[in-house]
Structure formats: structure tokens, C-alpha cells
Residue, then its C-alpha position, 0 to 999 in steps of 0.5 A: m500500500s502506497r503511503q499518502r503524502r501529507p498536504l503542505a502547510p501554507h508557508e511550505a506551499l508559498e515557498c514552492a510558489r516562490l521557487k516556481a516564480i524564480y524558475l520562470k524568470r530564469k527561463a524567460e531570461a535564458s529565452a531572451r538570450g536564445q538559450a533554453i532552461t527546462q525542468e529536465s535540465v534544472g533537475e539534471a544540474c541538481g543531480w536528481a535521477s528523476a530530473q523533471s519529475t522531481v523538479n515538477q513536484y517541488m514547483s507544483g507544491k507536491l513536495a515541501l522544500n528541504i535544505d538540501a533541495l533549496l541549496k541545489f536550486s539556489q546554486v543552479l538558478s542563481f538566487s539566495p536561499a532566503e529569497v525562497s525560504p527565510r525559514l530554511a535559510a535561518e536553519l542553514e545559518e544556524m547549522t553553519r554557526i554550530a559547525n563553526g563553533l559559533t554562538d550568539q556571543g561570536p561574530a555578529a554576522l555570517k555570510a549567507v550561502e550565495p550561488n557561484a554559478e548560473l545555468i545558462g542553457c543546455m549543450s547542443p551536440w553538433d558535427d562538421s555537417t551542422p550549419l553555423g548558427p546566427d551567432e556562430v563563427a568558424i575559426p581556424l586551428y594552429k598546430e605545430v607540424e614536423l617539416a618534410g625531410g625527417t630532420g625533426a624540425t617543426e613549424v607552426v601552421e594553420v591546419p586546412g579544414r580544421l575549424l572550431r565553432f565560436a560564439r560571436s557574442t563571446l568574441r565581442e565580449a573579449g573585444v576580438d574581431e572575428k577575422n582575427a580569431a584563431c585557436a590552438t591546443l596547449r600541450g604540457r603542464s607548464m601553464e597549469r593550474l591556470i591552463m590545463d594540458g590539452a586545453t583549447i585556447g582562443i587567440d587574437r591574431g590582431a593583438t601581437h604587440i606584447e603587453d607585459g604579463e599577458i599570455y600569448a601564443f607564439d612560434h618559437d623557432g618552429m615550436l608552438r608555445v603559450k606563455f606569459l611574456y615580458r619585454l626587457p630593456g634593449g629588446g630582450l624577452r622574459i618568458r614565464s610559465e604559470n607552473d614556475e616551480e617546474y618550468p623556470d623563467e627563460f630570458l632571451t637576448p635581443e638576438q634570441a628574441q628575433q626567433i619569436r613570432v607572436l601569433g596573438w594574445v590568448f583571450w580564452w581557454s577551455t578544458v574537457r575533463r575526463k571521468r576517472g577510470l574512463r578509457l578512451a577508444k583508440 
């Protein structure tokens, strides 16, 4: 025999209604940006197996909110827990005070839990045959390739036919002209933990003048490198890695610096993380 759910108290029903109102507001904001938020996508972001059903039950007032659900919704939909349930927010604050060993005689104010991310829409898979969207542009890929002849020498070239889709809105936000945008793949750990091994980077080929302390992609005598660059008096260069414990600074004389061809300023990077234990098909 299935157990019948208790009816929600008036204050619990009001909390569910507030949650639904915030969801509808975020949904409208996403739609105005040409993106989509659904109950299914929210539930998946919250980590629930029955994603759409669970979200619907909370928003329709069939399930009363608890602290765990409220925190998940607040992080995914970007709101403060007190906006939906001052009652649960107060309980959460008290739990935080107890966990930190604080009493009423302790610090007077504790920071409320705040969201640090916003759900902006769902991913749409695509391949080379998928037409570009109205806000998309295809940008070329740079790669280090070995020269013919078997000498081991390399050069940095634009790979014919290899393109990366990019949002025009992202380029505008970074101040990058789409005709100057290109991409490359970073190899090695020298820029970790800022840019991870295997990351795809975006390059502004219109910004080749070195501004001290900025990250640039450059062709170093045939090697494709991504580093912080600094100009030195007399025309020399300092090359710095983020992981400077394993990769010490390099100092180039003016003559050695002539071997550097700056491809452009690095304005964006992205890394795909693999699940632990995942074996990739060869």
C-alpha cells in the first residue's frame, strides 16, 4: 500500500510558489538570450535521477522544500536561499554557526550561502555537417607540424579544414574581431593550474604587440608555445610559465628574441575533463 503524502502547510506551499516564480524568470531570461532552461535540465544540474519529475513536484507544491533541495536550486538558478525560504535559510545559518563553533556571543554576522554559478542553457551536440548558427563563427586551428625531410624540425601552421565553432557574442565580449580569431591546443603542464594540458585556447591574431604579463601564443623557432611574456630593456624577452616551480623563467637576448613570432594574445581557454577510470577508444 502506497503511503499518502501529507498536504503542505501554507508557508511550505508559498515557498514552492516562490521557487516556481524564480524558475520562470530564469527561463524567460535564458529565452531572451536564445538559450533554453527546462525542468529536465534544472533537475539534471541538481543531480536528481528523476530530473523533471522531481523538479515538477517541488514547483507544483507536491513536495515541501528541504535544505538540501533549496541549496541545489539556489546554486543552479542563481538566487539566495532566503529569497525562497527565510525559514530554511535561518536553519542553514544556524547549522553553519554550530559547525563553526559559533554562538550568539561570536561574530555578529555570517555570510549567507550565495550561488557561484548560473545555468545558462543546455549543450547542443553538433558535427562538421551542422550549419553555423546566427551567432556562430568558424575559426581556424594552429598546430605545430614536423617539416618534410625527417630532420625533426617543426613549424607552426594553420591546419586546412580544421575549424572550431565560436560564439560571436563571446568574441565581442573579449573585444576580438572575428577575422582575427584563431585557436590552438596547449600541450604540457607548464601553464597549469591556470591552463590545463590539452586545453583549447582562443587567440587574437590582431593583438601581437606584447603587453607585459599577458599570455600569448607564439612560434618559437618552429615550436608552438603559450606563455606569459615580458619585454626587457634593449629588446630582450622574459618568458614565464604559470607552473614556475617546474618550468623556470627563460630570458632571451635581443638576438634570441628575433626567433619569436607572436601569433596573438590568448583571450580564452577551455578544458574537457575526463571521468576517472574512463578509457578512451583508440
